[in-house]
LOMARMAR-537174 format. One record per residue: residue number from 0; residue in three letters; x, z, y of N, C-alpha, C, O in turn. Coordinates in pm, 1 decimal. Atoms other than C-alpha are relative to their C-alpha. Example, Ala and Ser with C-alpha at 12.3 -4.5 7.8 and 13.67 -1.06 7.14 Angstrom:
+------+------+----------+----------+----------+----------+----------+----------+----------+----------+----------+----------+----------+----------+
! resi ! resn !       nX !       nZ !       nY !      caX !      caZ !      caY !       cX !       cZ !       cY !       oX !       oZ !       oY !
+------+------+----------+----------+----------+----------+----------+----------+----------+----------+----------+----------+----------+----------+
!    0 !  ALA !     89.0 !      0.0 !   -119.0 !   1230.0 !    780.0 !   -450.0 !     90.0 !      0.0 !    120.0 !    193.6 !     66.5 !    118.1 !
!    1 !  SER !    -82.0 !     -6.0 !   -119.0 !   1367.0 !    714.0 !   -106.0 !    -77.0 !     73.0 !    109.0 !    -26.1 !     89.9 !    219.8 !
+------+------+----------+----------+----------+----------+----------+----------+----------+----------+----------+----------+----------+----------+
//
This chain:
+------+------+----------+----------+----------+----------+----------+----------+----------+----------+----------+----------+----------+----------+
! resi ! resn !       nX !       nZ !       nY !      caX !      caZ !      caY !       cX !       cZ !       cY !       oX !       oZ !       oY !
+------+------+----------+----------+----------+----------+----------+----------+----------+----------+----------+----------+----------+----------+
!    0 !  UNK !   -120.2 !     51.9 !    -62.4 !  -1660.4 !    296.3 !    433.9 !    104.3 !    111.5 !      3.8 !     74.8 !    225.0 !     41.3 !
!    1 !  UNK !   -112.1 !    -93.0 !     -0.9 !  -1324.9 !    467.1 !    400.0 !     64.1 !     -3.3 !    137.1 !    109.5 !   -108.6 !    181.9 !
!    2 !  UNK !    -69.1 !     -7.9 !   -124.8 !  -1187.3 !    587.8 !    730.3 !    136.1 !     69.1 !    -22.9 !    171.8 !    102.5 !   -135.9 !
!    3 !  UNK !   -135.3 !    -54.2 !     17.4 !   -841.1 !    731.5 !    799.9 !     -0.4 !    138.4 !    -63.3 !     86.0 !    170.5 !   -145.0 !
!    4 !  UNK !      8.4 !   -139.8 !     52.3 !   -947.6 !   1091.3 !    722.5 !    -25.3 !     -4.8 !   -150.2 !     40.1 !     67.8 !   -225.2 !
!    5 !  UNK !     26.1 !     10.1 !    142.5 !  -1091.2 !    993.7 !    384.1 !    117.7 !    -59.3 !    -74.0 !    150.7 !    -15.5 !   -184.2 !
!    6 !  UNK !   -117.4 !     61.0 !     62.3 !   -792.1 !    773.3 !    307.7 !    110.8 !    102.1 !    -19.1 !    179.6 !    102.0 !   -121.2 !
!    7 !  UNK !   -100.6 !   -106.9 !     13.7 !   -563.7 !   1069.9 !    374.1 !    -33.4 !     90.0 !   -118.8 !     57.5 !    131.4 !   -190.7 !
!    8 !  UNK !     40.5 !    -82.1 !    113.3 !   -762.7 !   1272.7 !    119.9 !     28.7 !    -74.3 !   -128.3 !     79.2 !    -14.0 !   -223.0 !
!    9 !  UNK !    -24.1 !     80.2 !    119.8 !   -739.8 !    990.2 !   -135.5 !    149.1 !    -11.8 !    -31.8 !    187.5 !    -12.1 !   -148.8 !
!   10 !  UNK !   -144.5 !     15.0 !     16.3 !   -363.3 !    953.8 !    -81.9 !     73.8 !    131.7 !    -19.8 !    191.5 !    131.1 !    -55.8 !
!   11 !  UNK !    -68.3 !   -128.9 !      5.6 !   -287.2 !   1325.9 !    -84.7 !     72.3 !     17.6 !   -132.0 !    186.0 !     64.8 !   -131.6 !
!   12 !  UNK !    -66.7 !    -13.8 !    128.4 !   -206.5 !   1322.7 !   -455.7 !    114.2 !    -96.7 !    -22.7 !    201.5 !    -71.1 !   -105.6 !
!   13 !  UNK !   -101.9 !    100.7 !     17.0 !     10.3 !   1013.1 !   -422.3 !    114.5 !      8.5 !     94.7 !    229.6 !    -14.5 !     57.3 !
!   14 !  UNK !   -105.5 !     -4.1 !    -98.5 !    198.9 !   1060.0 !   -101.2 !     28.2 !    143.6 !     46.6 !    143.4 !    182.9 !     65.0 !
!   15 !  UNK !    -10.0 !   -139.9 !    -26.8 !    131.0 !   1419.3 !     -9.4 !     71.6 !     45.3 !    123.9 !    123.4 !    156.9 !    125.0 !
!   16 !  UNK !    -71.1 !    -43.5 !   -121.8 !    279.9 !   1429.7 !    339.7 !   -100.4 !     36.6 !    107.8 !    -84.4 !     -5.3 !    222.4 !
!   17 !  UNK !     99.8 !    -33.9 !    -95.8 !    -22.2 !   1576.2 !    510.6 !     36.8 !    124.5 !     79.6 !     86.6 !    222.5 !     24.2 !
!   18 !  UNK !    -24.2 !   -117.9 !    -83.5 !     14.2 !   1813.7 !    801.3 !   -136.0 !     43.2 !     60.8 !   -241.6 !     -5.6 !     20.6 !
!   19 !  UNK !    122.9 !    -43.7 !    -64.1 !   -238.9 !   1988.8 !   1018.9 !    -29.2 !    -78.2 !    126.9 !   -104.0 !    -32.7 !    213.6 !
!   20 !  UNK !     20.7 !     85.3 !   -114.7 !   -229.2 !   1707.4 !   1270.5 !   -145.9 !    -52.4 !      4.6 !   -196.8 !   -105.9 !    -93.9 !
!   21 !  UNK !    136.3 !     45.9 !     -9.0 !   -575.6 !   1625.4 !   1398.5 !    -14.2 !   -148.3 !     36.4 !   -125.0 !   -201.9 !     37.5 !
!   22 !  UNK !      5.0 !    141.2 !    -34.6 !   -483.8 !   1271.0 !   1498.9 !     16.8 !    -81.4 !   -130.2 !    128.6 !   -110.8 !   -172.5 !
!   23 !  UNK !      0.1 !     57.0 !    136.4 !   -575.6 !   1099.0 !   1173.4 !     65.9 !   -137.2 !     -8.7 !    123.5 !   -171.3 !   -112.0 !
!   24 !  UNK !    -59.8 !    135.7 !      9.7 !   -457.4 !    748.2 !   1260.5 !    147.9 !      8.5 !    -14.1 !    204.2 !    -55.2 !   -103.1 !
!   25 !  UNK !   -144.6 !    -14.0 !     12.1 !    -97.7 !    847.5 !   1318.9 !     41.7 !     64.0 !   -132.7 !    137.9 !     21.3 !   -196.6 !
!   26 !  UNK !    -29.5 !    -65.4 !    126.5 !    -99.7 !   1077.8 !   1021.0 !    -25.8 !    -95.9 !   -117.4 !     46.9 !    -93.8 !   -216.8 !
!   27 !  UNK !     26.7 !     95.2 !    106.9 !   -255.8 !    803.1 !    808.9 !    115.3 !    -96.1 !    -18.0 !    157.4 !   -121.6 !   -130.8 !
!   28 !  UNK !   -110.2 !     95.9 !      6.2 !     22.1 !    556.8 !    894.6 !    126.2 !     67.8 !    -58.2 !    198.9 !      5.3 !   -135.4 !
!   29 !  UNK !   -113.6 !    -69.0 !     57.1 !    287.3 !    816.2 !    814.3 !    -19.0 !     23.1 !   -149.6 !     74.9 !     10.3 !   -228.1 !
!   30 !  UNK !     29.5 !    -21.6 !    141.5 !    114.1 !    895.6 !    484.7 !     12.5 !   -136.0 !    -74.7 !     63.3 !   -140.6 !   -186.8 !
!   31 !  UNK !     -6.5 !    135.8 !     60.0 !     89.3 !    520.4 !    409.3 !    142.1 !    -36.3 !    -19.8 !    174.8 !    -97.9 !   -121.3 !
!   32 !  UNK !   -145.8 !     28.6 !     16.3 !    465.6 !    490.0 !    464.9 !     54.9 !     78.9 !   -117.9 !    133.9 !     26.0 !   -196.1 !
!   33 !  UNK !    -42.4 !    -80.7 !    113.0 !    522.6 !    774.2 !    220.1 !    -53.4 !    -57.4 !   -130.4 !     18.4 !    -58.8 !   -230.5 !
!   34 !  UNK !     61.1 !     65.1 !    117.8 !    287.9 !    606.1 !    -29.3 !     76.5 !   -127.8 !    -36.9 !    102.3 !   -153.7 !   -154.4 !
!   35 !  UNK !    -76.2 !    120.1 !     25.7 !    475.4 !    281.0 !      7.1 !    137.7 !     31.5 !    -56.6 !    181.4 !    -30.9 !   -153.3 !
!   36 !  UNK !   -134.7 !    -39.2 !     53.8 !    814.6 !    446.7 !    -44.3 !     -9.7 !     51.7 !   -141.7 !     75.6 !     20.1 !   -224.6 !
!   37 !  UNK !     17.4 !    -49.3 !    134.2 !    684.3 !    627.5 !   -350.3 !    -30.0 !   -114.8 !    -97.3 !     19.2 !   -115.7 !   -210.1 !
!   38 !  UNK !     33.0 !    116.7 !     84.1 !    542.4 !    302.1 !   -488.2 !    123.9 !    -83.3 !    -30.7 !    144.8 !   -123.6 !   -145.1 !
!   39 !  UNK !   -124.0 !     77.2 !     17.2 !    871.5 !    115.7 !   -435.8 !     92.4 !     74.0 !    -98.2 !    144.9 !     14.9 !   -192.6 !
!   40 !  UNK !    -90.7 !    -77.6 !     88.7 !   1072.6 !    394.4 !   -598.6 !    -54.9 !      3.9 !   -144.0 !     22.2 !     -4.5 !   -239.6 !
!   41 !  UNK !     61.5 !      1.0 !    129.7 !    827.9 !    409.5 !   -887.2 !     24.7 !   -130.9 !    -76.6 !     57.6 !   -133.2 !   -195.2 !
!   42 !  UNK !    -20.2 !    132.9 !     60.2 !    855.2 !     40.3 !   -949.9 !    145.5 !    -23.0 !    -35.1 !    176.7 !    -73.7 !   -142.8 !
!   43 !  UNK !   -142.5 !     21.8 !     20.3 !   1232.3 !     32.6 !   -914.7 !     49.8 !     84.6 !   -119.4 !    145.6 !     46.9 !   -186.8 !
!   44 !  UNK !    -39.1 !    -81.6 !    113.5 !   1257.1 !    309.9 !  -1171.9 !    -54.5 !    -49.0 !   -132.7 !    -23.8 !      6.0 !   -238.5 !
!   45 !  UNK !     54.3 !     62.2 !    121.7 !   1067.0 !     94.5 !  -1419.0 !   -135.4 !     55.2 !    -43.2 !   -185.2 !     16.3 !   -148.8 !
!   46 !  UNK !    131.6 !    -55.4 !     37.0 !    740.2 !    292.0 !  -1423.6 !   -109.1 !    -88.8 !     52.6 !   -174.9 !    -56.5 !    151.5 !
!   47 !  UNK !     97.5 !     96.9 !    -47.3 !    514.1 !     -6.7 !  -1390.4 !   -144.0 !     44.5 !    -15.7 !   -231.7 !     -0.9 !     57.6 !
!   48 !  UNK !    133.0 !    -50.8 !     14.1 !    212.1 !    178.1 !  -1516.3 !    -44.2 !     80.3 !    125.7 !   -155.1 !     63.1 !    176.3 !
!   49 !  UNK !     27.8 !    -76.6 !   -122.7 !    227.9 !    420.2 !  -1221.5 !     -6.6 !    -93.6 !    119.4 !    -91.2 !    -73.1 !    206.5 !
!   50 !  UNK !      2.6 !     97.3 !   -107.3 !    304.0 !    126.9 !   -986.2 !   -133.0 !    -72.5 !     -1.2 !   -188.8 !    -99.2 !    105.2 !
!   51 !  UNK !    131.1 !     61.9 !      9.2 !    -13.2 !    -40.5 !  -1115.2 !   -109.2 !     88.9 !     56.3 !   -200.3 !     41.4 !    124.0 !
!   52 !  UNK !     94.2 !    -95.9 !    -53.6 !   -207.0 !    274.6 !  -1033.7 !      4.6 !      0.3 !    153.0 !   -100.0 !      5.8 !    217.7 !
!   53 !  UNK !    -16.0 !      8.9 !   -144.4 !    -66.0 !    260.1 !   -677.9 !    -64.0 !   -127.0 !     56.5 !   -128.9 !   -124.0 !    161.1 !
!   54 !  UNK !     62.1 !    125.0 !    -45.9 !   -173.0 !   -102.4 !   -645.5 !   -153.4 !     11.3 !     -2.0 !   -221.3 !    -40.9 !     86.3 !
!   55 !  UNK !    146.5 !    -15.7 !      9.1 !   -524.3 !     -8.8 !   -754.9 !    -52.3 !     86.3 !    112.0 !   -160.0 !     60.4 !    165.8 !
!   56 !  UNK !     36.2 !    -84.9 !   -116.8 !   -537.4 !    265.2 !   -490.1 !      2.7 !    -84.3 !    125.8 !    -90.5 !    -82.3 !    206.2 !
!   57 !  UNK !    -11.2 !     91.1 !   -118.6 !   -415.8 !     16.3 !   -230.2 !   -116.6 !    -97.4 !      8.5 !   -171.7 !   -121.0 !    116.0 !
!   58 !  UNK !    110.8 !     93.8 !      4.9 !   -679.8 !   -231.1 !   -341.1 !   -130.3 !     66.6 !     41.3 !   -209.0 !      8.1 !    115.8 !
!   59 !  UNK !    123.5 !    -68.5 !    -34.0 !   -957.5 !     27.8 !   -314.2 !     -3.2 !     31.3 !    150.5 !   -106.0 !     14.1 !    216.0 !
!   60 !  UNK !     -5.7 !    -30.1 !   -142.6 !   -842.6 !    134.7 !     31.8 !    -26.0 !   -128.4 !     82.3 !    -97.3 !   -125.3 !    182.7 !
!   61 !  UNK !     19.3 !    124.5 !    -72.2 !   -828.7 !   -230.5 !    141.8 !   -143.2 !    -46.0 !     -9.9 !   -201.5 !    -87.2 !     90.4 !
!   62 !  UNK !    136.5 !     47.5 !     20.6 !  -1166.7 !   -318.2 !     -6.8 !   -101.6 !     82.2 !     72.4 !   -197.0 !     25.7 !    125.8 !
!   63 !  UNK !     97.7 !    -89.9 !    -54.9 !  -1351.4 !    -14.2 !    125.9 !     34.9 !     54.6 !    137.9 !    -46.8 !    123.2 !    199.3 !
!   64 !  UNK !    -47.8 !    -63.9 !   -122.5 !  -1149.0 !     75.1 !    435.8 !    -48.3 !    -64.6 !    127.1 !    -88.5 !   -180.8 !    130.9 !
!   65 !  UNK !     28.8 !     56.8 !   -134.8 !  -1220.4 !     35.4 !    802.9 !    123.3 !    -84.2 !     41.3 !    216.5 !    -99.6 !    -37.5 !
!   66 !  UNK !   -107.1 !     89.5 !    -45.6 !   -989.9 !   -191.2 !   1010.3 !    132.2 !     70.6 !      4.5 !    233.7 !     10.3 !    -30.3 !
!   67 !  UNK !   -126.0 !    -74.0 !     -6.4 !   -727.1 !     77.1 !   1061.8 !     59.4 !     17.1 !   -141.3 !    179.8 !      0.3 !   -160.5 !
!   68 !  UNK !    -46.0 !    -20.1 !    136.1 !   -704.8 !    146.9 !    688.6 !     49.4 !   -134.8 !    -55.9 !    154.1 !   -140.4 !   -120.5 !
!   69 !  UNK !    -44.4 !    133.6 !     48.2 !   -685.6 !   -228.5 !    609.1 !    132.8 !    -37.1 !     61.5 !    221.3 !    -87.8 !     -7.4 !
!   70 !  UNK !   -126.3 !     32.2 !    -65.0 !   -411.3 !   -272.7 !    866.3 !    115.1 !     83.6 !    -56.9 !    227.5 !     34.9 !    -69.4 !
!   71 !  UNK !   -107.8 !    -83.8 !     63.1 !   -217.1 !     20.5 !    711.9 !     40.2 !    -53.9 !   -133.4 !    158.4 !    -47.2 !   -167.1 !
!   72 !  UNK !    -31.3 !     56.9 !    126.2 !   -239.0 !   -145.1 !    371.2 !     90.3 !   -124.8 !     19.6 !    192.1 !   -140.2 !    -47.8 !
!   73 !  UNK !    -73.5 !    122.7 !    -21.8 !   -114.2 !   -477.6 !    503.2 !    132.3 !     25.3 !     69.9 !    236.1 !    -21.0 !     22.6 !
!   74 !  UNK !   -118.9 !     -5.6 !    -83.1 !    136.4 !   -374.4 !    768.0 !     96.4 !    110.7 !    -38.5 !    210.4 !    108.9 !      7.9 !
!   75 !  UNK !    -91.5 !   -108.1 !     40.7 !    285.3 !    -61.0 !    607.9 !     26.2 !    -11.9 !   -149.5 !    138.9 !    -38.4 !   -191.3 !
!   76 !  UNK !    -19.3 !     -1.8 !    143.1 !    226.3 !    -51.4 !    234.4 !     53.3 !   -131.8 !    -56.9 !    156.4 !   -133.3 !   -124.1 !
!   77 !  UNK !    -40.6 !    127.7 !     57.8 !    251.1 !   -419.6 !    145.9 !    123.9 !    -55.8 !     62.3 !    202.3 !   -121.5 !     -6.2 !
!   78 !  UNK !   -119.1 !     51.8 !    -65.6 !    515.7 !   -503.6 !    403.0 !    125.8 !     64.1 !    -62.6 !    227.7 !     -3.0 !    -79.4 !
!   79 !  UNK !   -112.9 !    -64.2 !     67.0 !    746.9 !   -246.8 !    239.5 !     19.8 !    -47.4 !   -144.3 !    131.7 !    -48.8 !   -195.5 !
!   80 !  UNK !     -9.6 !     44.2 !    136.8 !    666.6 !   -376.7 !   -105.5 !     38.4 !   -145.4 !    -18.1 !     72.4 !   -186.2 !   -129.2 !
!   81 !  UNK !    -21.5 !    144.1 !     14.6 !    721.9 !   -745.5 !    -32.3 !    139.3 !    -33.9 !    -66.2 !    144.7 !   -111.5 !   -161.5 !
!   82 !  UNK !   -131.0 !     33.8 !     53.6 !   1097.0 !   -757.2 !   -102.9 !     10.6 !     41.9 !   -145.9 !     69.2 !    -29.7 !   -227.0 !
!   83 !  UNK !     -4.5 !    -46.1 !    135.4 !   1055.1 !   -552.3 !   -418.4 !    -76.0 !    -92.2 !    -95.8 !    -34.0 !   -116.6 !   -208.9 !
!   84 !  UNK !     78.4 !     91.4 !     83.1 !    785.3 !   -786.9 !   -546.5 !     77.8 !   -127.2 !    -29.6 !     66.3 !   -184.2 !   -138.1 !
!   85 !  UNK !    -81.3 !    121.2 !     22.8 !   1023.2 !  -1079.2 !   -502.6 !    113.8 !     29.0 !   -100.4 !    157.9 !    -61.9 !   -170.8 !
!   86 !  UNK !   -118.5 !    -34.5 !     81.7 !   1301.6 !   -894.0 !   -691.7 !    -40.9 !     34.9 !   -144.1 !     40.0 !     18.8 !   -235.4 !
!   87 !  UNK !     42.4 !    -46.6 !    131.9 !   1095.5 !   -765.4 !   -989.9 !   -120.0 !    -82.0 !    -41.9 !   -231.8 !    -52.9 !      0.5 !
!   88 !  UNK !    110.1 !     88.2 !     36.3 !    885.5 !  -1037.9 !  -1150.7 !   -120.1 !     71.8 !    -64.8 !   -234.3 !     32.6 !    -41.2 !
!   89 !  UNK !    108.4 !    -72.3 !     61.7 !    681.2 !   -789.4 !  -1358.6 !    -87.3 !     67.1 !    104.8 !   -209.3 !     73.6 !     89.7 !
!   90 !  UNK !     74.6 !    -62.6 !   -108.8 !    582.5 !   -609.2 !  -1037.5 !    -85.5 !   -102.9 !     75.8 !   -198.4 !    -74.7 !    115.8 !
!   91 !  UNK !     74.8 !    107.0 !    -64.0 !    478.6 !   -937.5 !   -879.3 !   -123.4 !    -40.1 !    -82.3 !   -231.4 !    -62.2 !    -27.6 !
!   92 !  UNK !    116.1 !     31.4 !     85.7 !    257.3 !  -1017.6 !  -1178.2 !   -109.1 !    107.0 !      6.9 !   -228.2 !     75.6 !      6.4 !
!   93 !  UNK !     95.3 !   -109.4 !    -11.6 !     95.2 !   -673.7 !  -1153.1 !    -77.3 !    -14.9 !    132.2 !   -199.6 !     -1.1 !    136.4 !
!   94 !  UNK !     63.0 !     13.0 !   -131.8 !     28.3 !   -729.5 !   -783.7 !   -101.3 !   -117.2 !      1.0 !   -209.5 !   -108.6 !     59.0 !
!   95 !  UNK !     90.2 !    115.4 !      8.4 !   -123.3 !  -1068.4 !   -856.2 !   -128.6 !     31.7 !    -80.0 !   -235.3 !    -22.6 !    -51.4 !
!   96 !  UNK !    117.4 !    -39.4 !     81.0 !   -356.8 !   -909.0 !  -1116.9 !    -82.9 !    107.9 !     63.4 !   -203.2 !    114.0 !     37.8 !
!   97 !  UNK !     69.7 !   -116.8 !    -54.7 !   -451.4 !   -598.1 !   -917.0 !    -58.9 !    -20.5 !    139.6 !   -154.7 !     45.6 !    179.8 !
!   98 !  UNK !     43.6 !     16.1 !   -142.1 !   -492.6 !   -729.3 !   -563.0 !    -82.2 !   -128.6 !     13.7 !    -59.2 !   -226.8 !    -56.8 !
!   99 !  UNK !     85.2 !    119.6 !    -18.6 !   -756.2 !   -974.0 !   -438.3 !     78.7 !   -115.2 !     63.9 !    175.2 !    -92.7 !    136.9 !
!  100 !  UNK !    -63.9 !    113.7 !    -50.4 !   -656.4 !  -1326.4 !   -352.5 !     13.3 !     -0.3 !    152.4 !    115.8 !    -40.8 !    207.2 !
!  101 !  UNK !     -0.6 !     -5.4 !   -147.0 !   -748.8 !  -1275.0 !     14.1 !    119.4 !     83.6 !     52.5 !    186.0 !     46.8 !    149.2 !
!  102 !  UNK !   -109.6 !    -85.9 !    -41.2 !   -496.8 !   -994.2 !     41.2 !    135.6 !    -63.0 !    -35.0 !    230.0 !    -53.5 !     43.5 !
!  103 !  UNK !   -124.4 !     67.4 !     37.7 !   -226.6 !  -1187.7 !   -146.6 !     31.5 !   -115.9 !     97.5 !    147.9 !   -138.0 !    130.8 !
!  104 !  UNK !    -25.2 !    105.9 !    -97.4 !   -270.5 !  -1481.3 !     92.9 !     50.0 !     60.0 !    134.2 !    141.2 !      6.0 !    196.8 !
!  105 !  UNK !    -43.8 !    -66.9 !   -123.7 !   -235.1 !  -1247.5 !    391.2 !    142.3 !     48.2 !    -11.9 !    220.2 !     36.5 !     82.8 !
!  106 !  UNK !   -136.3 !    -44.4 !     22.6 !     78.8 !  -1100.4 !    241.0 !     94.9 !   -117.6 !     10.5 !    197.2 !   -109.5 !     78.5 !
!  107 !  UNK !    -87.7 !    120.6 !      2.0 !    227.7 !  -1448.7 !    182.0 !     15.3 !    -50.5 !    143.2 !    125.8 !    -82.8 !    186.9 !
!  108 !  UNK !     -2.5 !     52.7 !   -138.5 !    135.0 !  -1558.5 !    535.9 !     95.5 !     85.0 !     89.3 !    175.9 !     30.6 !    165.0 !
!  109 !  UNK !    -87.1 !    -86.6 !    -80.4 !    306.7 !  -1257.8 !    694.6 !    140.0 !     -4.0 !    -48.0 !    232.9 !     -3.2 !     32.7 !
!  110 !  UNK !   -135.4 !      2.3 !     58.2 !    601.6 !  -1268.6 !    458.5 !     77.4 !   -121.1 !     44.2 !    194.8 !   -109.7 !     79.5 !
!  111 !  UNK !    -70.4 !    122.7 !    -32.9 !    686.8 !  -1628.6 !    534.8 !      9.3 !    -22.1 !    149.8 !    101.3 !    -88.9 !    196.8 !
!  112 !  UNK !     -8.7 !     18.1 !   -143.3 !    607.8 !  -1611.9 !    906.0 !    103.3 !     91.4 !     64.2 !    148.0 !     64.9 !    175.8 !
!  113 !  UNK !   -107.5 !    -86.2 !    -51.1 !    857.7 !  -1325.8 !    951.7 !    137.5 !    -40.6 !    -49.7 !    238.3 !     14.4 !     -5.2 !
!  114 !  UNK !   -124.9 !     48.5 !     50.1 !   1125.2 !  -1510.7 !    760.1 !     67.2 !     89.3 !   -102.5 !    187.2 !     75.8 !   -126.3 !
!  115 !  UNK !    -54.8 !    -90.6 !    101.1 !   1175.0 !  -1242.9 !    497.3 !     37.0 !    -72.8 !   -126.5 !     84.6 !    -11.0 !   -221.7 !
+------+------+----------+----------+----------+----------+----------+----------+----------+----------+----------+----------+----------+----------+
//
């Protein structure tokens, strides 16, 4: 099972905003926000191969993560990516291919319930 500490180590190469903070949950959410921002910027710049790699990392974290890690993927990473996925059809197709249906349904449910 991937916990927040392990997730931080996995994300270090992608988001890289680690500090010496011993409170892993808060640091994990901050790192997840940096990962989301990097993913959005990567996709908007047209680097869909790198964006696909980010989606695969998010999928692994969601599949193997504890509840905090799963919540970080849904509520931070994917929430930031929702608007971009609607604007860039190629990115949406990548997400549909890389992410499990369960996660895509959760994204859609949250997306439409918040009126985005």
